[in-house]
BABA-137664 format. One record per residue (C-alpha): z, x, y. Coordinates in pm, whole numbers, padded with zeros to 5 digits, always signed. Last residue first. Example, Ala and Ser with C-alpha at 12.3 -4.5 7.8 and 13.67 -1.06 7.14 Angstrom:
+00714+01367-00106;+00780+01230-00450;
This chain:
-05669-01183+04595;-05931-00944+04461;-05733-00630+04376;-05589-00795+04065;-05935-00828+03912;-05973-00452+03956;-05661-00380+03754;-05749-00642+03492;-06095-00489+03439;-05947-00139+03410;-05699-00264+03152;-05993-00417+02967;-06176-00085+02972;-05870+00096+02836;-05848-00168+02555;-06210-00114+02445;-06115+00115+02156;-05895-00156+02001;-06160-00430+02023;-06422-00220+01843;-06163-00128+01579;-06116-00497+01506;-06250-00496+01148;-06139-00140+01087;-05785-00241+01184;-05738-00422+00853;-05522-00730+00919;-05567-00931+00600;-05899-00905+00419;-06224-01094+00370;-06246-01220+00731;-06488-01512+00772;-06362-01772+01018;-06078-01591+01196;-06298-01282+01191;-06570-01458+01389;-06315-01551+01656;-06200-01192+01698;-06557-01085+01773;-06583-01365+02030;-06258-01251+02196;-06392-00896+02197;-06711-01013+02368;-06500-01204+02627;-06329-00899+02774;-06605-00813+03021;-06643-01186+03091;-06290-01182+03233;-06434-00949+03497;-06595-01258+03648;-06263-01312+03823;-06096-01649+03867;-05760-01468+03903;-05627-01688+03623;-05927-01581+03413;-05850-01215+03476;-05487-01275+03373;-05596-01473+03067;-05822-01188+02951;-05550-00928+03003;-05298-01134+02805;-05558-01206+02535;-05626-00833+02504;-05257-00756+02454;-05214-01035+02202;-05521-00918+02006;-05405-00556+02010;-05061-00654+01881;-05212-00868+01603;-05453-00595+01496;-05154-00374+01421;-05235-00005+01395;-05046+00121+01700;-04769-00124+01610;-04713+00091+01300;-04539+00343+01521;-04217+00141+01493;-04258+00143+01114;-04221+00518+01093;-04381+00732+00821;-04667+00494+00743;-04772+00467+01107;-04732+00843+01143;-05001+00896+00881;-05245+01079+01111;-04954+01272+01264;-04764+01378+00954;-05089+01454+00772;-05203+01693+01043;-04873+01878+01023;-04920+01912+00647;-05277+02036+00691;-05157+02300+00937;-04906+02429+00679;-05175+02417+00409;-05390+02674+00592;-05738+02551+00694;-06055+02486+00492;-05915+02188+00300;-06164+02062+00042;-06259+01702-00024;-06473+01657-00333;-06833+01558-00397;-06909+01565-00769;-07226+01356-00713;-07123+01073-00947;-06836+00969-00716;-06461+00944-00710;-06352+00875-00352;-06353+01169-00111;-06000+01230-00001;-05751+01093+00245;-05855+00726+00223;-05609+00580+00470;-05379+00299+00363;-05326+00163+00716;-04965+00078+00789;-04891-00236+00988;-04601-00327+01211;-04627-00691+01305;-04817-00895+01557;-04953-01234+01446;-05318-01311+01524;-05538-01075+01322;-05283-00994+01053;-05241-01369+01014;-05587-01405+00856;-05553-01404+00476;-05188-01507+00443;-05226-01770+00717;-05534-01922+00553;-05366-01936+00212;-05055-02093+00365;-05266-02357+00542;-05443-02439+00215;-05120-02456+00014;-04957-02680+00277;-05258-02913+00303;-05304-02976-00072;-05460-03325-00105;-05652-03323+00225;-05769-02965+00181;-05877-03031-00178;-06086-03325-00059;-06247-03109+00211;-06333-02843-00049;-06493-03102-00279;-06701-03243+00006;-06827-02893+00090;-06900-02829-00279;-07109-03144-00308;-07298-03069+00013;-07378-02711-00088;-07531-02814-00425;-07785-02545-00520;-07618-02274-00307;-07283-02343-00474;-07427-02355-00827;-07598-02023-00755;-07250-01868-00755;-07240-01853-01134;-06926-01702-01282;-06779-01410-01473;-06874-01098-01275;-06978-01235-00936;-06733-01526-00948;-06442-01296-01033;-06565-01050-00770;-06536-01315-00501;-06185-01416-00604;-06058-01060-00618;-06244-00966-00300;-06053-01229-00100;-05770-01005+00016;-05411-01067+00127;-05310-01363-00090;-05425-01238-00434;-05583-01495-00666;-05697-01366-01005;-05414-01508-01220;-05453-01856-01065;-05834-01857-01091;-05895-01764-01455;-05825-02108-01606;-06068-02265-01359;-06364-02091-01533;-06613-02016-01259;-06899-02178-01065;-06984-02487-01270;-06613-02511-01355;-06542-02580-00987;-06752-02897-01007;-06571-03013-01322;-06242-02935-01149;-06343-03157-00857;-06427-03448-01087;-06094-03407-01268;-05888-03412-00948;-05710-03094-00837;-05352-03128-00710;-05158-02806-00670;-05010-02572-00928;-04925-02319-00658;-05162-02055-00801;-05431-02322-00848;-05404-02436-00486;-05385-02073-00369;-05714-01990-00541;-05881-02290-00381;-05755-02175-00041;-05867-01818-00102;-06215-01937-00202;-06242-02157+00108;-06141-01867+00339;-06357-01595+00181;-06674-01803+00166;-06921-01574+00347;-06941-01319+00065;-06964-01602-00189;-07332-01670-00121;-07471-01322-00178;-07584-01094+00104;-07957-01030+00084;-08112-00759-00139;-08347-00562+00085;-08709-00587-00029;-08826-00361+00257;-09057-00641+00372;-08763-00882+00353;-08556-00643+00566;-08836-00631+00826;-08894-01008+00831;-08529-01112+00882;-08255-00871+00987;-08504-00653+01175;-08677-00945+01345;-08350-01108+01449;-08212-00773+01567;-08516-00722+01791;-08492-01077+01926;-08124-01031+02011;-08194-00690+02171;-08478-00841+02376;-08242-01117+02491;-07983-00857+02595;-08242-00665+02797;-08382-00986+02946;-08035-01093+03055;-08001-00757+03228;-08329-00803+03415;-08225-01156+03510;-07974-01052+03769;-07943-01389+03944;-07880-01559+03609;-07613-01306+03516;-07311-01538+03538;-07511-01838+03405;-07675-01684+03099;-07376-01465+03012;-07222-01710+02764;-07550-01767+02579;-07627-01395+02552;-07271-01321+02442;-07298-01584+02165;-07613-01415+02034;-07444-01074+02036;-07137-01206+01852;-07362-01376+01597;-07555-01052+01544;-07233-00855+01504;-07101-01065+01215;-07280-00849+00954;-07187-00530+01138;-07403-00237+01251;-07717-00435+01340;-07628-00677+01619;-07379-00453+01796;-07618-00159+01764;-07895-00366+01926;-07665-00432+02222;-07589-00059+02239;-07960+00025+02236;-08053-00221+02510;-07757-00130+02731;-07827+00240+02672;-08190+00194+02779;-08070+00018+03093;-07824+00295+03172;-08087+00564+03110;-08336+00389+03339;-08084+00405+03620;-07962+00101+03814;-07665+00014+03595;-07482-00100+03911;-07657-00007+04237;-07831-00344+04265;-07517-00487+04418;-07257-00699+04239;-07056-00391+04145;-06751-00456+03928;-06939-00708+03711;-07217-00465+03616;-06982-00171+03579;-06773-00368+03330;-07085-00478+03139;-07200-00117+03120;-06866-00007+02976;-06867-00305+02738;-07208-00206+02599;-07087+00152+02548;-06774+00028+02366;-06961-00210+02135;-07206+00062+02033;-06922+00304+01956;-06728+00035+01768;-07032-00054+01554;-07093+00310+01469;-06729+00363+01375;-06720+00041+01171;-07018+00148+00961;-06807+00406+00780;-06831+00781+00727;-06474+00896+00783;-06496+01196+01020;-06431+01016+01353;-06243+00727+01191;-05952+00956+01110;-05913+01091+01463;-05955+00756+01637;-05708+00607+01386;-05446+00867+01470;-05466+00819+01850;-05498+01177+01974;-05837+01218+02141;-05928+00861+02228;-05593+00783+02391;-05575+01125+02557;-05914+01068+02719;-05803+00726+02846;-05490+00882+02993;-05707+01139+03169;-05919+00856+03310;-05612+00672+03432;-05444+00979+03584;-05775+01066+03752;-05763+00738+03950;-06041+00488+03894;-06327+00538+04134;-06612+00376+03936;-06736+00734+03882;-06418+00812+03689;-06456+00499+03479;-06819+00592+03408;-06720+00944+03302;-06454+00804+03069;-06696+00553+02916;-06967+00812+02857;-06710+01046+02706;-06603+00778+02453;-06964+00718+02347;-07061+01088+02336;-06755+01176+02127;-06836+00889+01894;-07192+01011+01838;-07090+01378+01803;-06825+01285+01546;-07085+01079+01358;-07323+01378+01351;-07039+01601+01231;-06967+01364+00942;-07334+01339+00845;-07369+01719+00861;-07070+01752+00629;-07241+01509+00391;-07552+01730+00395;-07338+02038+00340;-07188+01880+00029;-07529+01756-00087;-07659+02111-00130;-07997+02087-00309;-08195+02204-00008;-07970+02257+00297;-08184+02212+00610;-08462+02001+00458;-08225+01809+00231;-07992+01756+00524;-08270+01597+00728;-08355+01368+00436;-07989+01276+00393;-07958+01214+00767;-08247+00967+00754;-08092+00799+00450;-07758+00773+00631;-07936+00601+00921;-08103+00372+00668;-07759+00277+00531;-07631+00209+00883;-07924-00021+00955;-07877-00176+00611;-07542-00316+00719;-07318-00357+00412;-07386-00645+00174;-07740-00601+00308;-07846-00427-00011;-08099-00150-00067;-08134-00074-00437;-07926+00207-00580;-07989+00575-00658;-08234+00615-00369;-08021+00869-00185;-07950+00622+00096;-07863+00352-00155;-07614+00584-00324;-07474+00673+00017;-07432+00303+00095;-07235+00258-00227;-07022+00555-00121;-06975+00382+00217;-06801+00088+00053;-06584+00294-00181;-06483+00518+00111;-06661+00840+00203;-06469+01118+00374;-06571+01436+00549;-06700+01772+00425;-06423+01890+00472;-06096+01698+00512;-05886+01979+00666;-06198+02098+00847;-06240+01751+00998;-05881+01749+01123;-05934+02093+01277;-06256+01972+01447;-06107+01663+01613;-05958+01841+01914;-06258+02066+01979;-06502+01777+01939;-06306+01556+02177;-06274+01829+02441;-06646+01912+02428;-06739+01552+02507;-06465+01514+02769;-06580+01827+02954;-06943+01721+02928;-06887+01367+03053;-06662+01472+03341;-06914+01738+03450;-07208+01497+03426;-07060+01204+03615;-06944+01354+03945;-06732+01124+04167;-06788+01154+04539;-06469+01117+04738;-06153+00920+04692;-05977+00760+04399;-05883+00396+04409;-05521+00298+04430;-05375+00111+04136;-05190-00192+04260;-04899-00396+04137;-04827-00736+04291;-05076-00921+04071;-04940-00757+03757;-04590-00875+03852;-04716-01231+03897;-04893-01217+03560;-04573-01087+03396;-04364-01366+03550;-04605-01624+03408;-04611-01441+03074;-04232-01443+03043;-04199-01811+03131;-04481-01915+02897;-04346-01697+02615;-04006-01864+02635;-04155-02211+02647;-04391-02131+02361;-04097-02025+02145;-03937-02366+02178;-04252-02578+02166;-04401-02374+01880;-04070-02399+01694;-04086-02777+01714;-04454-02786+01621;-04400-02565+01315;-04092-02767+01220;-04279-03096+01244;-04570-02956+01041;-04335-02856+00755;-04146-03186+00784;-04471-03381+00742;-04591-03148+00460;-04282-03139+00242;-04028-02863+00300;-04005-02544+00089;-04241-02352+00317;-03984-02334+00597;-03916-01959+00620;-04256-01885+00464;-04427-02010+00783;-04331-01698+00979;-04681-01629+01113;-04720-02000+01187;-04419-02003+01422;-04528-01679+01588;-04892-01788+01627;-04779-02125+01762;-04554-01962+02020;-04835-01725+02114;-05061-02028+02178;-04775-02192+02367;-04747-01890+02592;-05123-01854+02637;-05165-02205+02774;-04836-02207+02966;-04885-01860+03116;-05242-01940+03222;-05130-02258+03398;-04837-02086+03562;-05061-01799+03671;-05318-02043+03816;-05041-02227+04002;-04918-01910+04169;-04567-01805+04075;-04257-01954+04237;-04169-02160+03927;-04186-01842+03712;-03944-01666+03946;-03698-01954+03917;-03733-01954+03533;-03667-01582+03492;-03291-01613+03457;-03310-01916+03230;-03575-01755+03004;-03369-01438+02978;-03058-01641+02894;-03247-01824+02617;-03373-01502+02464;-03025-01349+02489;-02874-01649+02312;-03140-01643+02043;-03080-01270+01989;-02699-01286+01985;-02684-01362+01615;-02393-01588+01522;-02619-01833+01341;-02765-01549+01131;-03134-01510+01193;-03409-01661+00978;-03680-01538+01221;-03825-01885+01267;-03482-02046+01248;-03302-01840+01511;-03599-01824+01747;-03658-02199+01720;-03298-02296+01805;-03299-02072+02109;-03637-02208+02221;-03527-02569+02160;-03233-02503+02391;-03481-02361+02643;-03692-02674+02607;-03392-02887+02700;-03323-02667+03000;-03688-02709+03106;-03664-03089+03083;-03343-03080+03286;-03509-02877+03562;-03820-03099+03571;-03606-03410+03614;
């Protein structure tokens, strides 16, 4: 009975692949996918029960992501048929993914990475990596001297210089750090803002180099093979986004560095159950500081940190000193984000900043000519003129809708009547389900559906009132070669996978599920990234920008290390 049920699901898989990807009926791809599933089915049935369970759960999740990511192929159907097709294709594709993932987990369990031998020095590995990163990144920095400020970070620079009021729209902790560097630059280079900005860029490069080197040295001391640690160094040194984000002054780099250091210490903590792990004062101070950095350098970071504390309560209950460190970091962030920012008269984040998903769904309803009852339209009119919504809506970014309300609306109406607007949004969801689901998919699918993605890098200093301009200090021929590499994702679509949040999320979920299937506490090392990803699914303002999951991307070598060690414990 089981065999015939699986054959039926394989037929559904073939049918789903053809329709989801709008393939020609004679295409061999569905046939090959079905044949692969048939051939691997016996091996999947022989796998351990935990691997089969993990493969099924994750496989059907991936099947749903794939079906939903290609929703435009069956958008013309009414809602019941639309949902039926999504579920049908999820079943078919999920079967194929489940078989492949189960076999993959079994193969991962059979593979082994031998541990290195002998005493592992920390300082020499750290210093050599630290210097190596700075030497490799320096030419790219000199090509973009004195560094790059985006539109967002330019606003922070204006706040740092006192030309704009402090606002928590972007993390004030990062803005205050820029202010401190501005004051230091003014002492060292009076009246020369260009050199001050260059100093900021170099300081950020030093910070990131120290973070990545700390992780590499820790991996080496945890007895991972030199080939793995060298590969990790190469990843941080030459990956185009690691290069560009090193001299681009953005909060995301500081958040990612803090997140990475915390994950390194968490990995060491779960790898070594003895009191030897994180035993030094410096390690404990770094855990406290990195946890605080997570909470302060991104607006969703505090919620990630709080969730981590709650999740780690039981696993670390016998090692309460580390729980205390994380709890102290949570309390510190709470005090900074609350009383301290109020004392500094920091402008809080406005209401619409957290409403990206509902605003996009309402915009899509108007763009599609959906159903909006008179009472609901009256409520919407209190916030913004409904006639402006359809022309303002853009599927991939919510800033258009938010800025419309900020410039030509009244968002205080939402904060004055939150219950009324929540009820209105739920009514719109029930009356326009396809438009609302489409709006959500268009805004968030970059974070859960893999596809080649090209990052529109800011190559030059944005226009600014300080007359700061990017100047190349190296020959143009070297600059052209640099451009070819840092923009390789835009030159070749196959390299765009290196910049796809969806690919990184799938890869991390595979490693997380494998560790979970092995019943290893090392899965908790990966959990912070899963929590970070979850916050983006609720509040992301933009489709698939790697900046928002940069912290997850840089932790991938650590998650591979966790999976390798989880596989050793059979």
